[in-house]
C-alpha positions as a Markdown table, in Angstrom:
| # | Residue | x | y | z |
|---|---|---|---|---|
| 1 | Unk | -131.4 | -24.5 | -16.1 |
| 2 | Unk | -131.8 | -24.4 | -19.8 |
| 3 | Unk | -133.0 | -21.2 | -21.3 |
| 4 | Unk | -133.1 | -19.7 | -24.8 |
| 5 | Unk | -131.5 | -16.4 | -23.6 |
| 6 | Unk | -127.8 | -15.7 | -23.8 |
| 7 | Unk | -127.1 | -14.1 | -20.5 |
| 8 | Unk | -126.6 | -10.6 | -21.7 |
| 9 | Unk | -129.1 | -9.0 | -19.4 |
| 10 | Unk | -132.2 | -10.0 | -21.4 |
| 11 | Unk | -135.1 | -11.6 | -19.7 |
| 12 | Unk | -134.6 | -15.3 | -19.7 |
| 13 | Unk | -137.3 | -17.3 | -21.4 |
| 14 | Unk | -138.9 | -20.3 | -19.8 |
| 15 | Unk | -137.1 | -23.6 | -20.3 |
| 16 | Unk | -137.7 | -24.7 | -23.9 |
| 17 | Unk | -139.9 | -27.6 | -24.6 |
| 18 | Unk | -137.4 | -29.9 | -26.3 |
| 19 | Unk | -140.1 | -32.6 | -26.5 |
| 20 | Unk | -141.2 | -30.9 | -29.7 |
| 21 | Unk | -138.0 | -32.2 | -31.2 |
| 22 | Unk | -137.6 | -35.7 | -32.6 |
| 23 | Unk | -135.9 | -38.2 | -30.3 |
| 24 | Unk | -132.7 | -38.1 | -32.3 |
| 25 | Unk | -132.6 | -34.3 | -32.1 |
| 26 | Unk | -133.3 | -34.4 | -28.3 |
| 27 | Unk | -130.4 | -36.9 | -28.1 |
| 28 | Unk | -128.2 | -34.6 | -30.1 |
| 29 | Unk | -129.0 | -31.6 | -27.9 |
| 30 | Unk | -128.2 | -33.6 | -24.8 |
| 31 | Unk | -124.9 | -34.8 | -26.4 |
| 32 | Unk | -124.0 | -31.2 | -27.4 |
| 33 | Unk | -124.7 | -29.9 | -23.9 |
| 34 | Unk | -122.6 | -32.6 | -22.4 |
| 35 | Unk | -119.6 | -32.2 | -24.8 |
| 36 | Unk | -119.7 | -28.4 | -24.5 |
| 37 | Unk | -120.3 | -28.2 | -20.7 |
| 38 | Unk | -117.2 | -26.0 | -20.2 |
| 39 | Unk | -118.8 | -23.3 | -22.4 |
| 40 | Unk | -122.1 | -23.3 | -20.4 |
| 41 | Unk | -124.4 | -23.5 | -23.5 |
| 42 | Unk | -128.1 | -22.7 | -23.0 |
| 43 | Unk | -130.3 | -25.1 | -24.9 |
| 44 | Unk | -133.3 | -24.1 | -27.0 |
| 45 | Unk | -135.4 | -25.0 | -30.0 |
| 46 | Unk | -135.6 | -23.1 | -33.3 |
| 47 | Unk | -138.6 | -24.3 | -35.1 |
| 48 | Unk | -137.8 | -28.1 | -35.3 |
| 49 | Unk | -134.0 | -27.7 | -34.8 |
| 50 | Unk | -131.9 | -28.1 | -31.7 |
| 51 | Unk | -130.3 | -24.8 | -30.7 |
| 52 | Unk | -127.7 | -23.6 | -28.3 |
| 53 | Unk | -126.8 | -20.1 | -27.2 |
| 54 | Unk | -123.3 | -19.2 | -26.1 |
| 55 | Unk | -121.3 | -16.2 | -25.0 |
| 56 | Unk | -119.7 | -14.4 | -28.0 |
| 57 | Unk | -116.2 | -14.9 | -26.5 |
| 58 | Unk | -116.8 | -18.7 | -26.7 |
| 59 | Unk | -118.0 | -18.9 | -30.3 |
| 60 | Unk | -114.7 | -20.0 | -31.9 |
| 61 | Unk | -114.0 | -22.6 | -29.2 |
| 62 | Unk | -117.5 | -24.0 | -29.4 |
| 63 | Unk | -117.4 | -24.2 | -33.2 |
| 64 | Unk | -114.0 | -25.8 | -33.2 |
| 65 | Unk | -115.1 | -28.5 | -30.7 |
| 66 | Unk | -118.4 | -29.1 | -32.6 |
| 67 | Unk | -116.4 | -29.7 | -35.8 |
| 68 | Unk | -113.6 | -31.8 | -34.2 |
| 69 | Unk | -115.5 | -34.0 | -31.8 |
| 70 | Unk | -116.2 | -37.3 | -33.6 |
| 71 | Unk | -119.4 | -37.8 | -31.5 |
| 72 | Unk | -120.8 | -34.5 | -33.1 |
| 73 | Unk | -118.9 | -34.1 | -36.4 |
| 74 | Unk | -120.3 | -30.7 | -37.5 |
| 75 | Unk | -118.0 | -30.4 | -40.5 |
| 76 | Unk | -120.2 | -28.1 | -42.5 |
| 77 | Unk | -121.2 | -24.5 | -41.9 |
| 78 | Unk | -124.5 | -24.1 | -43.8 |
| 79 | Unk | -125.1 | -20.5 | -43.1 |
| 80 | Unk | -124.1 | -17.6 | -40.8 |
| 81 | Unk | -126.4 | -14.7 | -40.5 |
| 82 | Unk | -126.9 | -11.5 | -38.4 |
| 83 | Unk | -130.1 | -10.3 | -37.0 |
| 84 | Unk | -130.6 | -6.6 | -35.8 |
| 85 | Unk | -132.7 | -6.4 | -32.7 |
| 86 | Unk | -131.9 | -2.7 | -32.4 |
| 87 | Unk | -130.4 | -3.1 | -28.9 |
| 88 | Unk | -128.1 | -6.0 | -29.9 |
| 89 | Unk | -127.1 | -8.1 | -32.8 |
| 90 | Unk | -127.6 | -11.8 | -32.8 |
| 91 | Unk | -125.3 | -14.0 | -34.9 |
| 92 | Unk | -126.9 | -17.3 | -36.0 |
| 93 | Unk | -124.8 | -20.2 | -37.2 |
| 94 | Unk | -126.4 | -23.2 | -38.9 |
| 95 | Unk | -124.2 | -26.3 | -38.8 |
| 96 | Unk | -124.6 | -29.7 | -40.5 |
| 97 | Unk | -123.2 | -33.1 | -39.6 |
| 98 | Unk | -123.2 | -35.2 | -42.7 |
| 99 | Unk | -122.2 | -38.3 | -40.9 |
| 100 | Unk | -125.1 | -38.1 | -38.4 |
| 101 | Unk | -127.5 | -36.3 | -40.7 |
| 102 | Unk | -128.2 | -33.6 | -38.1 |
| 103 | Unk | -128.5 | -29.8 | -38.1 |
| 104 | Unk | -127.6 | -27.6 | -35.1 |
| 105 | Unk | -128.2 | -23.9 | -34.6 |
| 106 | Unk | -125.9 | -21.8 | -32.5 |
| 107 | Unk | -126.8 | -18.2 | -31.4 |
| 108 | Unk | -124.7 | -15.5 | -29.7 |
| 109 | Unk | -125.5 | -11.9 | -29.0 |
| 110 | Unk | -123.1 | -9.0 | -29.4 |
| 111 | Unk | -123.7 | -5.4 | -28.1 |
| 112 | Unk | -125.1 | -3.0 | -30.7 |
| 113 | Unk | -122.5 | -0.3 | -29.9 |
| 114 | Unk | -119.5 | -2.6 | -30.0 |
| 115 | Unk | -120.4 | -5.6 | -32.2 |
| 116 | Unk | -117.3 | -7.8 | -32.1 |
| 117 | Unk | -116.6 | -11.5 | -31.7 |
| 118 | Unk | -113.9 | -14.0 | -32.7 |
| 119 | Unk | -113.9 | -15.2 | -36.3 |
| 120 | Unk | -114.7 | -18.9 | -37.1 |
| 121 | Unk | -113.0 | -18.6 | -40.5 |
| 122 | Unk | -110.2 | -20.9 | -39.2 |
| 123 | Unk | -112.9 | -23.5 | -38.4 |
| 124 | Unk | -114.8 | -23.4 | -41.7 |
| 125 | Unk | -113.4 | -21.5 | -44.7 |
| 126 | Unk | -117.1 | -20.8 | -45.7 |
| 127 | Unk | -117.3 | -18.4 | -42.7 |
| 128 | Unk | -114.9 | -15.9 | -44.4 |
| 129 | Unk | -117.6 | -14.6 | -46.8 |
| 130 | Unk | -120.5 | -14.8 | -44.3 |
| 131 | Unk | -118.4 | -12.8 | -41.8 |
| 132 | Unk | -117.5 | -10.2 | -44.5 |
| 133 | Unk | -121.2 | -9.9 | -45.3 |
| 134 | Unk | -122.1 | -9.3 | -41.7 |
| 135 | Unk | -119.3 | -6.8 | -41.5 |
| 136 | Unk | -120.4 | -4.9 | -44.6 |
| 137 | Unk | -124.1 | -4.8 | -43.8 |
| 138 | Unk | -124.2 | -4.6 | -40.0 |
| 139 | Unk | -120.7 | -3.4 | -38.9 |
| 140 | Unk | -119.9 | -6.6 | -36.9 |
| 141 | Unk | -116.2 | -7.1 | -36.5 |
| 142 | Unk | -114.6 | -10.5 | -36.4 |
| 143 | Unk | -111.4 | -10.6 | -34.5 |
| 144 | Unk | -108.7 | -12.6 | -36.3 |
| 145 | Unk | -110.5 | -12.6 | -39.7 |
| 146 | Unk | -108.0 | -12.7 | -42.5 |
| 147 | Unk | -109.7 | -10.1 | -44.7 |
| 148 | Unk | -112.7 | -7.9 | -43.8 |
| 149 | Unk | -112.5 | -5.8 | -46.9 |
| 150 | Unk | -116.0 | -5.1 | -48.5 |
| 151 | Unk | -117.7 | -8.0 | -50.1 |
| 152 | Unk | -121.0 | -6.4 | -51.2 |
| 153 | Unk | -120.3 | -2.7 | -50.8 |
| 154 | Unk | -117.7 | -0.5 | -52.3 |
| 155 | Unk | -114.7 | 1.0 | -50.4 |
| 156 | Unk | -115.8 | 4.2 | -48.7 |
| 157 | Unk | -119.5 | 3.3 | -48.5 |
| 158 | Unk | -121.0 | 5.2 | -45.5 |
| 159 | Unk | -123.1 | 3.3 | -43.0 |
| 160 | Unk | -124.4 | -0.2 | -42.6 |
| 161 | Unk | -127.5 | -0.9 | -44.8 |
| 162 | Unk | -128.4 | -4.1 | -43.0 |
| 163 | Unk | -129.2 | -2.1 | -39.8 |
| 164 | Unk | -132.7 | -1.1 | -39.1 |
| 165 | Unk | -131.6 | 2.4 | -38.4 |
| 166 | Unk | -130.1 | 2.8 | -41.9 |
| 167 | Unk | -131.9 | 5.6 | -43.8 |
| 168 | Unk | -132.5 | 3.3 | -46.8 |
| 169 | Unk | -135.1 | 5.4 | -48.5 |
| 170 | Unk | -133.2 | 8.6 | -48.1 |
| 171 | Unk | -129.9 | 7.2 | -49.4 |
| 172 | Unk | -128.5 | 8.7 | -52.6 |
| 173 | Unk | -125.7 | 6.9 | -54.2 |
| 174 | Unk | -124.7 | 9.7 | -56.6 |
């Protein structure tokens, strides 16, 4: 059954209506689901883009396969961002296949109290800075990342200003 949830105890949404996608995007989603069957991806739709949701422990393997599989060819990481839902963080990866002129969205949830997942920096070098940004702003750790030193903040900065709980208006730098 295809759902847009990630299996982390959140209420599963109804099966997504993939008919809102163009035929080529529906075909891509079916191909991705077939090629990644071992990772049990949940299909979904983000606006007009095909989307899959996977467990955080599978993210590096999923990304590697999406890049290396010639039938998919997602050679480019367009963006990686983090969303604070207060009870969990959601990492969202936007991938591009230049050969097939397709975009795919991958989502994975990590627990708020222990936000950690494998790095994808060995898959796409561009992930290094995106992951450092998520580490700086949200405190998400990326196991195996080559350098999680601050990218946007200074050494010793207290807290994570991307989190909704951060006391932004009370913060005094000096």
